[in-house]
C-alpha positions as CSV (number, residue, x, y, z in Angstrom):
1,X,41.8,93.2,89.4
2,X,41.3,91.9,92.9
3,X,38.7,89.4,94.0
4,X,38.2,86.7,96.6
5,X,40.2,84.2,94.4
6,X,43.2,86.5,94.2
7,X,43.5,87.6,97.7
8,X,46.7,86.8,99.6
9,X,44.8,84.4,101.9
10,X,43.2,82.6,98.9
11,X,46.6,82.4,97.1
12,X,48.3,81.0,100.3
13,X,45.6,78.4,100.7
14,X,45.9,77.4,97.0
15,X,49.7,77.2,97.3
16,X,49.3,75.0,100.4
17,X,47.1,72.6,98.5
18,X,49.4,72.5,95.5
19,X,52.5,71.9,97.6
20,X,50.8,69.2,99.7
21,X,49.6,67.6,96.4
22,X,53.1,67.6,95.0
23,X,54.6,66.1,98.1
24,X,51.9,63.4,98.3
25,X,52.5,62.6,94.6
26,X,56.2,62.2,95.3
27,X,55.4,59.1,97.5
28,X,55.3,57.2,94.2
29,X,59.0,58.0,93.6
30,X,61.9,56.2,95.1
31,X,63.3,57.5,98.4
32,X,66.5,58.5,96.6
33,X,64.6,60.7,94.2
34,X,62.3,62.2,96.9
35,X,65.3,63.0,99.1
36,X,67.2,64.7,96.3
37,X,64.1,66.8,95.3
38,X,63.3,67.8,98.9
39,X,67.0,68.6,99.8
40,X,67.0,71.0,96.8
41,X,63.8,72.6,98.2
42,X,65.6,73.0,101.6
43,X,68.5,74.7,99.9
44,X,66.1,77.1,98.2
45,X,64.4,77.8,101.5
46,X,67.7,78.5,103.2
47,X,68.9,80.9,100.4
48,X,65.6,82.7,100.7
49,X,65.9,83.1,104.4
50,X,68.9,82.4,106.7
51,X,71.6,82.0,104.1
52,X,72.7,85.6,104.3
53,X,73.0,85.4,108.1
54,X,75.1,82.2,107.7
55,X,77.3,84.0,105.2
56,X,77.9,86.9,107.5
57,X,78.7,84.6,110.4
58,X,81.3,82.8,108.2
59,X,82.9,86.1,107.3
60,X,83.1,87.1,111.0
61,X,84.9,84.0,112.4
62,X,86.3,80.6,111.5
63,X,86.3,79.5,115.2
64,X,83.8,76.6,115.3
65,X,82.7,77.3,118.9
66,X,82.0,81.0,117.9
67,X,80.1,79.8,114.8
68,X,77.9,77.5,117.0
69,X,77.2,80.3,119.4
70,X,76.3,82.7,116.6
71,X,74.0,80.3,114.8
72,X,72.2,79.5,118.0
73,X,71.7,83.2,118.6
74,X,71.0,84.5,115.1
75,X,69.4,81.8,112.9
76,X,65.9,80.5,113.9
77,X,65.8,76.8,114.4
78,X,63.8,74.3,116.4
79,X,66.7,73.4,118.8
80,X,70.2,74.3,119.9
81,X,73.3,73.2,118.0
82,X,76.0,71.6,120.1
83,X,79.5,70.6,119.2
84,X,81.2,67.5,120.5
85,X,84.1,65.5,118.9
86,X,83.8,67.1,115.4
87,X,80.1,66.4,115.3
88,X,77.5,69.2,115.5
89,X,74.1,68.0,116.7
90,X,70.7,69.4,117.2
91,X,67.7,67.8,118.8
92,X,64.3,69.3,118.2
93,X,61.1,68.6,120.1
94,X,59.0,70.1,117.3
95,X,59.4,70.4,113.6
96,X,61.8,73.2,112.6
97,X,60.0,74.1,109.4
98,X,58.0,77.3,109.5
99,X,55.8,76.0,106.7
100,X,54.8,73.0,108.8
101,X,54.5,75.0,112.1
102,X,52.2,77.5,110.3
103,X,50.1,74.7,108.8
104,X,50.9,75.6,105.2
105,X,52.3,72.1,104.5
106,X,51.4,68.8,106.1
107,X,54.2,67.1,108.1
108,X,55.3,63.8,106.6
109,X,58.6,61.9,106.2
110,X,59.2,63.1,102.7
111,X,59.0,66.7,103.7
112,X,61.6,66.2,106.4
113,X,64.3,65.9,103.7
114,X,63.7,69.6,103.0
115,X,65.1,70.4,106.4
116,X,68.0,68.2,105.7
117,X,68.8,70.3,102.7
118,X,68.4,73.4,104.7
119,X,70.9,72.2,107.3
120,X,73.4,71.2,104.6
121,X,73.5,74.5,102.8
122,X,73.6,76.5,106.1
123,X,76.5,74.6,107.5
124,X,78.3,74.4,104.1
125,X,78.1,78.2,104.1
126,X,79.1,78.6,107.8
127,X,82.1,76.3,107.5
128,X,83.1,77.2,104.0
129,X,83.4,73.6,103.0
130,X,81.2,70.6,102.0
131,X,79.6,68.9,105.0
132,X,78.0,65.5,105.5
133,X,74.6,65.8,107.3
134,X,72.3,63.1,108.5
135,X,68.8,63.2,109.8
136,X,68.8,60.5,112.5
137,X,65.3,60.9,113.6
138,X,62.3,62.9,112.4
139,X,58.9,63.7,113.8
140,X,57.5,63.4,110.3
141,X,58.6,59.7,110.2
142,X,56.9,59.0,113.5
143,X,59.8,59.7,116.0
144,X,59.1,61.9,119.0
145,X,62.0,64.2,118.1
146,X,64.0,65.4,115.1
147,X,67.8,64.8,115.3
148,X,70.3,66.2,112.9
149,X,74.1,65.7,112.9
150,X,76.7,67.6,110.9
151,X,80.0,65.8,110.5
152,X,82.9,68.2,110.2
């Protein structure tokens, strides 16, 4: 049974409202809890999208320089990844999240932790080891750029 309330557009709009409501409600939680929840969301997003590409890259090479070149060419992201002194860094002039760029969710500082979780799982997969990732700046928190660093 199809009607105007069950169309893909209507469901997408409803999903957008629900997601934004959840994220806004999370503002009542501690930053630690918000971060943990949103990082898990980022992991789920990566697994639904770029995870398989990262896994394939990790099976093709263990050379960090080659990994960086391949991720820059094969995995969509808002900026280039660069390696210097065992630190991988990316600076983005716009939000890297396709949900934000397509106006499905509203950009805010809580939602930025989703991208942090995405970066963690992608680089953990690429490097085949746990990694420490930091979000130094984020547009959602009022900065003019997003800056992520992966310590290897």
